[in-house]
C-alpha positions as CSV (number, residue, x, y, z in Angstrom):
1,X,21.9,4.3,-18.0
2,X,25.2,6.0,-18.7
3,X,23.7,9.5,-18.0
4,X,23.4,8.5,-14.4
5,X,27.1,8.6,-14.1
6,X,27.2,12.3,-15.0
7,X,24.4,13.6,-12.9
8,X,25.5,16.3,-10.5
9,X,24.0,18.8,-8.1
10,X,20.3,19.7,-8.5
11,X,19.8,17.3,-11.4
12,X,21.1,14.4,-9.3
13,X,19.0,15.4,-6.3
14,X,15.8,15.4,-8.5
15,X,16.7,12.0,-10.0
16,X,17.2,10.5,-6.5
17,X,13.9,12.1,-5.2
18,X,12.0,10.7,-8.2
19,X,13.6,7.2,-7.7
20,X,12.6,7.2,-4.0
21,X,9.1,8.2,-4.9
22,X,8.8,5.4,-7.5
23,X,10.2,2.9,-5.0
24,X,7.6,3.8,-2.5
25,X,4.9,3.7,-5.1
26,X,5.7,0.2,-6.4
27,X,6.9,-1.5,-3.3
28,X,4.0,-0.6,-1.1
29,X,0.6,-1.8,-2.3
30,X,-1.5,0.6,-0.3
31,X,-2.7,4.1,-1.2
32,X,-4.9,6.7,0.5
33,X,-8.0,8.1,-1.2
34,X,-6.6,11.6,-2.1
35,X,-3.5,10.2,-3.7
36,X,-5.4,7.4,-5.6
37,X,-8.1,9.7,-6.9
38,X,-6.1,11.0,-9.9
39,X,-5.7,7.4,-11.2
40,X,-9.4,6.8,-11.5
41,X,-11.2,7.2,-14.8
42,X,-13.9,9.8,-15.2
43,X,-16.5,7.0,-15.2
44,X,-15.1,5.4,-12.0
45,X,-15.2,8.8,-10.1
46,X,-19.0,8.9,-10.8
47,X,-19.6,5.4,-9.4
48,X,-19.9,4.7,-5.7
49,X,-17.9,1.7,-4.6
50,X,-17.1,0.5,-1.1
51,X,-13.4,-0.2,-0.4
52,X,-11.9,-1.6,2.8
53,X,-9.4,0.8,4.4
54,X,-6.9,0.2,7.2
55,X,-4.3,2.5,8.9
56,X,-1.0,2.3,7.1
57,X,1.6,4.1,5.1
58,X,0.5,5.6,1.7
59,X,2.7,4.6,-1.2
60,X,2.6,8.0,-2.7
61,X,2.5,10.6,0.1
62,X,4.2,8.4,2.7
63,X,1.8,9.5,5.5
64,X,0.3,7.2,8.1
65,X,-3.4,7.4,7.1
66,X,-6.3,5.1,6.1
67,X,-5.2,3.2,3.0
68,X,-6.6,0.6,0.6
69,X,-5.0,-1.6,-2.0
70,X,-3.8,0.1,-5.1
71,X,-6.0,-2.2,-7.3
72,X,-8.9,0.1,-6.3
73,X,-7.1,2.9,-8.1
74,X,-6.2,1.0,-11.4
75,X,-2.8,-0.1,-10.0
76,X,-1.7,3.6,-10.2
77,X,-1.6,3.7,-14.0
């Protein structure tokens, strides 16, 4: 926590960008398919499940696209 006080320049910008990305990821519960795909296990990628999508903001990329709840992608873990 104390290191935050000493961040400057490019390092501070990277920290802020990562914090904003994490904030979007955990505050918004909806993810688009391309962003959620890396969070699926190999077994899950071989299975064909039907998920309900709606138009909304993706928690990862921030685009207005068809999204589904992040539980369909292992809660992004």
